[in-house]
N, C-alpha and C positions, 0 to 999 in steps of 0.2 A: 430121419434115419439116424438116430444116435445109438442104436443098439449094435451089438456084435453083428458084422455083415453076414455071417453064416446063419444067424437067427432071423435076419430080415429078408435076405435074398436067397431063395431056395436053390437056385442054379449055381453050382460051384464056379463056373466060368464068370458069371456076373458078380458073384461074391468076391472073387479074386480081383475083378476090376474095381469094385467099390473099395476094397482094402488098399489097392494101389493108389487110388485117388486120395483116400484118407491119409496115406503116408506122404503125399505131395503137399498137403496142407501145412501151413505154418501157424499153429494155434488156431485162432478163429478166422484167419485170413484164407480166402480161397486160393487154390493154386492157379498160376497163369497157364495159358495154353502152351507156352514155350517150355514149361516143365514136363510136359507129356512126352515120353519117349516110347514110340510105338514098339521098339524092339524089346521093351520091358514087359509088354503085354503077353499073355498066353498066346502062342502062335495059332491055336485053333479058334481064338476069339477075333483075330484081325479081319477075317472076311466078313464079320458081322458088325464091325466097329464103324462109328460115324462121328462127324463133327459138323456142327451148325454154327455159322457166324450169327450173332445177335445184332440186329439193326434196331434203331430207335426212331420214334416219331414218324410213323407208327411202329410199335413193337412188332418185329417180324423175324424170320429165321431163313437163312440161305445155307443150303448144304455145301460145306467146304470139302468134305471127304466122305465117301460112301464105300464101304467094303464091297468086295467083289460078289459075295453071296447075297448082300442086300440088293444090289443091282440085278443080279440074276433072278432073284425071287420076284421082284416087282416087274422085271422085263424091260428095263431101260436104265440108262445112265442117269443117276440122280444128282451128281455133282453140278453145282451152279444153279440148281432149281430152288425156288422159294418153297416155304411150307405149303402154301395153297396150290402150288403146281404139283406137289407130291400127294397132298391130302386134300381131296375135294372139301370145300368149306362146309357144305351141308352134311358131311359125314364125319368131320373131324373136330367138332367143337370141343369135345372132352379132351382130346389129345392136345389141342392148342391151350386149353386151360392148364393142363399139366406143365407144358413148356413155360407158359407165363408164370406159373407158381414157382418153378425152379429159378427163373430169372429174378423174380421179385424177392423170393425168400432165401436164395443162395443155398438151398438144400437139395440133396439127391432125391430122385423119385423113381420108384420101382412100380411097374405095372404089368399085369397080365391081361391081354385083350385079344380081340379078333380084328384082323385087318379087313374090315368091311369095305374099305376103299379100293381094294384090288378088284379090277373089273370082272374077272371071270371065276375067281375062287377066293373067298375069304379064308384067311389062315390065322390060326392062333399063334400068338407070339408073346415072349417075355422081353421087357425092355427096361434097361437101367439108363437113366438120364442124369448127367453130372454137370454141375456148374463150374466154369473156369472164369477167372477175372484177372486181367493183367495188373490191375491196381490192388488186387486182393479183396475188393469189396463189390465193385460194379460188374455184374456178369456180362461178359461180352462174347462168350462162346459156350456152347453146350456140346458135351461129348457123351458117348455111351455106346451101347450095343443093343441090337434087336436080334433075338434068336427065334426064328420062325420054325414052327412044327411042319416040316415038309414031308408029305406022304407021297407026293408025285414028282419031287425034284424041282429044280429051278426052272424058270420059264424060257431060258435060252442058254 
């Protein structure tokens, strides 16, 4: 994602998040998670914002922060859960590949997909995934936002 954020990410809220992340970078070095200031994010994006801690050997992801709208949409508190606890392995191989790609390549990833892993209603969503690295190189946190297309409202 080296192009202008508005050209790459069609949703203005996600484009603003990408622009914010790019401004946190120092040259080619990735921003550390500590540089992230939630109060600097658009207020209407915060309920959709998430952070995953990256663990190694094996490579995995644990939800550190899950916005209130994300939890309401899936119907449970996601904080503290691993990737596989949130996304059934048989249904989320493509999503895991995207997470792995961001960790290995240190580059943002934008996706539009359907949440087939939701038990009673798959929903379309747009997601921006951003790498953070405390040392500027080794990704140890993934942040971003998922914007679900809700036609029936949250689940609780």
